[in-house]
C-alpha positions as CSV (number, residue, x, y, z in Angstrom):
1,M,-205.5,-48.6,-32.8
2,I,-208.8,-48.0,-32.7
3,T,-210.2,-46.5,-36.0
4,S,-212.8,-43.3,-35.5
5,S,-215.5,-45.7,-37.5
6,L,-214.8,-48.7,-35.0
7,Y,-215.5,-46.3,-32.1
8,Y,-218.9,-44.5,-33.6
9,R,-220.2,-47.7,-34.2
10,T,-219.2,-49.4,-30.4
11,I,-219.4,-46.4,-27.8
12,R,-223.4,-46.0,-28.3
13,T,-224.1,-49.6,-27.4
14,F,-221.4,-49.4,-24.5
15,I,-223.1,-46.6,-22.7
16,H,-225.6,-47.9,-20.0
17,E,-227.7,-45.2,-18.9
18,D,-229.1,-46.9,-15.8
19,D,-225.6,-47.5,-14.8
20,S,-224.8,-43.9,-15.6
21,E,-228.2,-42.5,-13.1
22,V,-226.7,-45.0,-10.3
23,L,-222.9,-43.2,-10.7
24,Q,-225.0,-40.2,-10.6
25,V,-226.9,-40.4,-7.6
26,I,-223.0,-41.4,-5.8
27,S,-221.2,-38.5,-7.2
28,S,-224.4,-36.3,-5.9
29,H,-223.9,-37.2,-2.5
30,L,-220.0,-37.0,-2.4
31,F,-220.4,-33.6,-4.1
32,L,-221.6,-32.3,-1.0
33,T,-218.2,-32.5,0.6
34,L,-216.5,-30.5,-2.3
35,L,-219.3,-27.9,-1.9
36,V,-218.2,-27.3,2.0
37,V,-214.6,-27.1,1.3
38,I,-214.9,-24.2,-1.5
39,G,-217.8,-23.1,0.5
40,S,-215.4,-22.6,3.1
41,A,-212.3,-21.7,1.3
42,L,-214.4,-18.7,-0.1
43,G,-215.6,-17.6,3.5
44,V,-212.5,-17.9,5.0
45,T,-210.1,-16.6,2.8
46,N,-209.6,-13.9,0.0
47,S,-207.1,-15.8,-1.8
48,V,-207.2,-17.4,-5.1
49,R,-207.6,-21.3,-4.7
50,T,-206.1,-23.5,-7.2
51,V,-208.0,-26.3,-9.2
52,V,-205.4,-28.5,-11.1
53,V,-206.6,-30.3,-14.1
54,L,-204.0,-33.4,-14.4
55,G,-205.1,-35.1,-17.8
56,D,-204.2,-36.2,-21.1
57,S,-205.3,-35.0,-24.8
58,L,-209.1,-34.8,-23.8
59,S,-207.9,-32.1,-21.0
60,A,-205.1,-30.5,-23.4
61,G,-207.8,-30.0,-26.2
62,Y,-206.4,-31.7,-28.8
63,G,-206.3,-30.2,-32.5
64,L,-208.0,-26.7,-30.8
65,R,-206.3,-23.9,-29.5
66,A,-205.9,-23.8,-25.5
67,T,-209.1,-21.2,-25.5
68,Q,-211.5,-24.0,-26.7
69,A,-210.4,-26.4,-24.4
70,Y,-213.0,-27.3,-21.4
71,P,-210.3,-26.1,-18.6
72,A,-210.2,-22.7,-20.2
73,I,-214.5,-23.1,-20.5
74,L,-214.5,-23.7,-17.0
75,Q,-212.6,-20.8,-16.3
76,K,-215.0,-18.6,-17.7
77,K,-217.9,-20.5,-15.8
78,V,-215.6,-19.5,-12.6
79,D,-215.3,-16.2,-12.9
80,A,-219.0,-15.4,-14.2
81,E,-220.1,-16.9,-10.8
82,G,-217.4,-14.5,-8.9
83,L,-215.6,-17.1,-7.6
84,K,-212.1,-17.1,-6.6
85,F,-210.7,-19.8,-8.6
86,K,-208.0,-20.6,-11.0
87,I,-208.0,-23.3,-13.3
88,V,-204.6,-24.6,-14.1
89,N,-204.7,-27.1,-17.4
90,A,-202.3,-29.5,-16.7
91,G,-203.2,-32.2,-19.8
92,I,-200.7,-33.6,-22.2
93,S,-201.5,-35.5,-25.2
94,G,-200.9,-39.1,-24.9
95,D,-200.4,-39.3,-20.9
96,T,-201.3,-42.3,-19.0
97,S,-202.0,-43.2,-15.5
98,S,-198.2,-44.1,-15.2
99,S,-197.0,-40.8,-17.1
100,G,-199.5,-38.5,-14.5
101,L,-198.1,-40.6,-11.9
102,R,-194.7,-39.3,-13.0
103,R,-195.7,-35.9,-13.3
104,I,-197.6,-35.4,-10.2
105,E,-195.0,-34.9,-7.5
106,W,-193.5,-32.1,-10.3
107,L,-196.7,-30.2,-10.4
108,L,-197.4,-30.4,-6.3
109,R,-193.4,-28.9,-6.1
110,N,-194.7,-26.2,-8.2
111,S,-198.0,-25.6,-8.0
112,T,-200.3,-24.9,-5.3
113,V,-203.7,-28.1,-5.5
114,D,-206.2,-27.2,-3.8
115,V,-208.6,-29.5,-6.2
116,L,-207.5,-31.9,-8.4
117,L,-209.2,-33.1,-10.9
118,L,-207.9,-36.2,-12.3
119,E,-208.8,-37.0,-16.1
120,L,-206.7,-40.0,-17.1
121,G,-206.7,-43.6,-17.8
122,A,-208.1,-43.1,-21.4
123,N,-204.9,-43.9,-23.1
124,D,-204.1,-46.7,-21.2
125,G,-207.8,-48.3,-21.7
126,L,-206.6,-47.9,-25.4
127,R,-203.5,-49.7,-25.3
128,G,-205.0,-52.6,-23.2
129,I,-203.0,-51.9,-20.3
130,P,-203.5,-54.4,-17.0
131,L,-206.3,-52.5,-15.0
132,E,-205.1,-53.1,-11.8
133,S,-201.8,-51.1,-13.3
134,T,-204.2,-48.5,-14.1
135,K,-205.7,-48.3,-10.7
136,A,-202.7,-48.5,-9.0
137,N,-201.0,-45.7,-11.0
138,L,-204.6,-43.5,-10.1
139,Q,-204.5,-44.5,-6.5
140,G,-200.9,-43.3,-6.5
141,I,-201.5,-39.8,-7.8
142,I,-204.7,-39.7,-5.0
143,D,-202.2,-40.5,-2.4
144,K,-199.1,-38.4,-3.2
145,T,-201.8,-35.1,-3.7
146,L,-203.3,-35.8,-0.3
147,E,-199.6,-36.5,1.2
148,H,-198.2,-33.2,0.0
149,S,-201.5,-31.4,0.2
150,P,-203.8,-33.0,2.5
151,Q,-206.9,-30.3,2.3
152,A,-206.6,-30.8,-1.4
153,R,-209.9,-32.5,-2.6
154,I,-210.1,-34.6,-5.5
155,V,-212.4,-35.1,-8.5
156,I,-212.6,-38.7,-10.4
157,A,-213.4,-38.2,-14.1
158,G,-214.7,-41.5,-15.5
159,M,-214.0,-43.0,-18.8
160,M,-215.3,-45.4,-21.5
161,V,-213.5,-47.4,-24.0
162,P,-215.0,-49.4,-26.8
163,P,-215.2,-52.9,-26.3
164,N,-213.0,-54.3,-29.1
165,L,-210.4,-55.2,-25.8
166,G,-213.4,-57.8,-25.3
167,P,-216.4,-57.5,-22.4
168,I,-214.5,-58.7,-19.4
169,Y,-211.8,-55.8,-20.1
170,T,-214.1,-52.8,-21.1
171,E,-216.7,-53.3,-18.1
172,R,-214.1,-53.6,-15.9
173,F,-212.5,-50.5,-17.1
174,R,-215.7,-48.3,-16.7
175,S,-216.2,-49.9,-13.2
176,L,-212.4,-48.6,-12.1
177,F,-213.3,-45.3,-11.8
178,S,-216.4,-45.7,-9.7
179,E,-214.5,-48.2,-7.8
180,L,-211.7,-45.3,-7.2
181,A,-214.0,-42.6,-6.0
182,L,-216.0,-44.5,-3.5
183,E,-212.8,-46.2,-2.0
184,N,-211.5,-42.5,-1.5
185,E,-214.8,-40.7,-0.7
186,V,-214.3,-38.5,-3.5
187,P,-216.8,-37.3,-6.2
188,L,-216.9,-38.6,-9.8
189,I,-217.8,-37.5,-13.3
190,P,-219.4,-40.7,-14.5
191,F,-218.1,-40.3,-18.4
192,L,-216.5,-37.1,-19.2
193,L,-217.8,-37.3,-22.7
194,R,-221.5,-37.7,-21.8
195,D,-223.7,-36.4,-24.9
196,V,-220.2,-36.3,-27.0
197,A,-218.6,-39.5,-27.4
198,G,-219.8,-41.3,-30.9
199,K,-221.4,-38.5,-32.3
200,R,-219.7,-36.9,-35.4
201,E,-220.7,-32.9,-35.3
202,L,-219.1,-32.9,-31.3
203,N,-215.6,-34.1,-32.5
204,L,-212.6,-34.0,-34.7
205,D,-212.1,-36.2,-38.0
206,D,-210.4,-38.5,-35.7
207,G,-213.7,-39.1,-34.2
208,I,-212.1,-39.6,-30.6
209,H,-211.1,-35.8,-29.3
210,P,-213.9,-33.3,-29.1
211,N,-214.3,-30.1,-31.1
212,P,-214.7,-26.8,-29.9
213,Q,-218.6,-27.6,-29.5
214,G,-217.8,-30.8,-27.8
215,H,-215.8,-29.5,-25.1
216,E,-218.5,-27.0,-24.2
217,L,-220.4,-29.8,-23.5
218,V,-217.6,-31.7,-21.8
219,A,-217.2,-28.2,-19.6
220,E,-221.0,-28.5,-18.8
221,T,-220.7,-31.8,-17.6
222,V,-217.8,-31.4,-15.4
223,W,-219.3,-28.1,-14.0
224,E,-222.3,-30.2,-13.1
225,V,-219.9,-31.7,-10.2
226,L,-217.4,-29.3,-10.0
227,G,-219.7,-26.1,-9.2
228,G,-222.7,-26.6,-11.1
229,R,-224.8,-27.6,-8.1
230,R,-223.8,-24.7,-5.8
231,K,-226.8,-22.7,-7.0
232,Q,-228.9,-25.4,-5.1
233,T,-227.1,-25.3,-1.9
234,R,-227.7,-21.5,-1.4
235,P,-230.4,-20.2,0.4
C-alpha cells in the first residue's frame, strides 16, 4: 500500500508538463466531436440527456458528502449553463477496471447513457495489476457501452501512479489512457487530478483523495473537456 508521504514526494516528479500539453492538444481536437453531439442533442430535443460517471473513490467522493464530489459540482455547472443534462454519479470506492466492466451491463440496463465519463484504473495501478488487463477491461467498457447505445459518447479520464512500481510500469500506465483515447477517437482528460495531486491543502489526510476544495478543481478540469469550451464555439 502506498503511503501519503510517498505519494507527496513522488507524484510531483512524475507529472511531465510537456506531455500534458501534448495530450491537451489531442483532447482539444477530439472534444469537437463531443461538442457536435451535445449541440445536436440540444437542438433536436428537449429531453434531458444523461452523463454517467463510471468511477472509483475519486468520483464517489470518498470521505465527503455526495454533494461535495466533483460529479455534483458538474451538475451545478450544467444547470448554470442552462443545459439539459443530468449527471449520474456511478462511482464506487475501491472499484477497479474489472469491477467496472462487471457493473457496466447493469448500468446500461437501468440507465440511459448519452455520455459516459470513464474514470477507472487508478486502483489497478496502485495494486500493480497487469496493464494489459486494465486496458482490456476499459476497452470492454467502451465496447459494451457503444454496443448497447451506439450514439453514446465516451470521455476518458486519465490517471497517473507514483513510480514505486518501477519506471516502466508507471510510464506505460500513464500512456494507457491516451492510447485508448486515440484508438477509440474519444476525448481525453489528460490527468484527472491536475493541480490537486500531491498538494496537502487540497487532499484529505490520506494524501490521495481530494478534499472539498480539491473536488472543486477536479470539476474544473473535467468541465474543460465536458463543457467548458462551449463558449468558444458560439458565434
